[in-house]
N, C-alpha and C positions, 0 to 999 in steps of 0.2 A: 893206670888213672893217677895223675898227681893230685894234691890236696886241692888246689883251686878247682880243678875239675870234679873231684869227689864233692865239694861243700856246694858248688853250684848246683849240681844235679839233685842234691838232696835239702835244698833251702826250704822249700815248701812245706816238708815233712819234719824238718829237723827239731822243732820244738816237741812235737807230738809224742816223742819217745824219751824226752830227757829222764823222766821219774823212774822209767823202767831200765834205763841205760847207765846212770850213776847212782850206784849204791849210797844210801844215805844222802840222798839228793838235798834234803832240808838243812841239814848240820851242815854239809859241805859248803853251800852257798852261804848260809847264815854265819857260818864261822869268817867266811871271806868280809863279810860286812861288818862284824863285830871287831874285826882286826882294824878297822879305819881308825886313825888316831885323830879324829876331829869331832866337834859338837854338831849334833844334829841339824843346827840353824846356820852351820857354816856355809859359804858362797865359795865353796872349793872348786878348783878346775880340776877335771878327771880325764884321763887319756885311757880309753878300754882298747887293749889290743888284741886282735882277731875277735873284734866284739860280735861278730855274726849275725843272729837275729836280734842281738840287744837284751838277751837274758838277763845278763849280770848287770848291765847298765839301768835296768828296770829296777833291781833290787837295790841298786846304789841311789836312785833318785827315790824311792819309795822312802830311805830312810834320810837321805841327805836332799829334801827338796827344793833347795836353793842352790844345789850344784850346777854347774855347767859341763856336759858330758861331751867329748867328741870320740865318737865310734869310729874305729879304724878297722878295716878288713879288705884282704886280697880280692874277696868274692863280691861282686856286684849283685848277684842274686840274693846272697845273704843280707847285704845291707838293705836290698828292696824290703825284705821282710820286716827289717828293723825299721826303716821309715813307716811301713805299715802299722807297726807296734805304737809308735810313738805320735802317729797322724793327727790324733785328736787330743793329744797332751799339751799342756802349756808349759813343760819342762824345757829347758835351754839345753838342746841337743844340736849335734852337728855330724854330719857323715863325710867320712874321708875313706877313697879307694886307695889303699896302700898295701904294698907287700913289706911288712913291718920289720922281715928278715934282713931286708937289703935297703931299705929308705932310710932317709934321714928323718929322724923322729923331730915334730915340733918340741918346743921347749915351754918352760915356766908352768909346769903342772904341779899342783899340791899332791896328786895321787896318780899313780898309773896301777891299773888292774888287767888282768887277763884270766881268762878261763878256758881251759881245755884246748890251749892253741900253741903255746910256746914248744910243745913237745913235737911238733912237726918240724922243728928247726934241727940242723946239725948240731951236735955238741960245740964245734967252733961257733957256729951261728948263735946258739945260747948265751956263749960267754960274751960274744960282741953284743948282743941285744942288751944283756945285764948292763954292761957299760954304758950304752946308749941310754938305757932308762935311767941311770944314777945322772947322767948329764941332762936328761929333760927334765928333772926334778928342781924344785925350789927347795932351800936349806928347810929342814923339818918335813919334807915330803916323804911319802910313803910308797913302797911297791908291794903289791899283795897279789900272788899268783896262785890261782885255784887250777891244779893240773893232775896230770898223770906223771907218776915216777916208775922208772924201771926198778924191778926186783933188784936186789943188791947182789944175788946169786941166781945162775941159771933155774936152780931148783925153786927158788922164791918166786921168780918169775913166771914160771909155769903154774904155780899155786896161786899167784894173782890171776893169771889168765883163768884157770877153772873157777875161782871165786866169782869172778865178773860173770863168767857165763852161766852159773848156776843161779845168781842173783838176778840177771836180766830175765831169765827163763822163769823163776818164781815172780818176778813181778808182772809177768804177762806180757811182754814185749811181743810183737808179731814175729811173725817168721820174716817178712818185708822189712822191718825196721830193724832187725837184728842182721839181715843180709847186707842192709845199706851199710850198718856201723861196722861190720867186718871188713867191706870195703873200703871204708874211710881209715880204718886202722892199718891198712897197708901202707898207708904213707907216715906211720908214726915213727919217730925217733927218739925215744924217749931216753932220759938219763936217770941214774939214782938220784934219791934225794939227798945223800950224803955230797956227791959231786956238786950237785946245784946250789947247796947251800954254801959250799967253800967257793963257787964261782961268785956267788952274790958277795962274801965277804971280799974277794980279791977284787970285785968292781967298785969297792969303795963302802958298800952298805955297812950300818951299825945295827947292833941287836938283831942280827939273823936268826930267824927262828922257824920252827914248823909248828902251827897251832893246831893242825888237825890232820891225821891220817888213816886211812882205812885202806889197807892193802896197797894198791897202786893211786889212789886218789889222794892227793895232799894239797893242804894250803898252806903256804909258807911266803916267806919275803923279808924284806928290811927297810931301814930308814936310813934318810940322809941328813 
């Protein structure tokens, strides 16, 4: 099953298990929001890549209520869940069905964000995307990626996987949700954090940094 099919199949249940499947859920997402370099009343234009059900976008809009957010995802079923999330909201949102790994990105954004999405691309695909994101940003813009990173050695990666499984089970994830997550992970193509920070620098980003890391879960990015 490819990534699109896996996320289409799990769209209706995806949000239910986020807190069980993402260790340190609150600080992971909070750090992504804290890293945004704009004032809360700024009318920023935001592109959310692999937006899924709109979880990260909802946090952005809570912190930046005047933002305009474009949610882009390859899965129409995921975006259908996002539309329901924002159906009663006055927030400025739009939805685009897009394979961000191959499509030409729209431009003139102040902020590009992604959560648990870019690790599905090949390593070459990640590097192409980082260059495309840099081009899509206005001067002074930021790219913030909350994602999974591969362990720097096979031993470290095995430790990451074991920690993740223990954490998910300790947090009470159901057998069905764990099985669905393991099926989605078959499409993972994670890269090390060190490689991704270097690729961001190569793409032209300045002040590239990692603001949070807990085993494989990291929040990192850079500025234009």
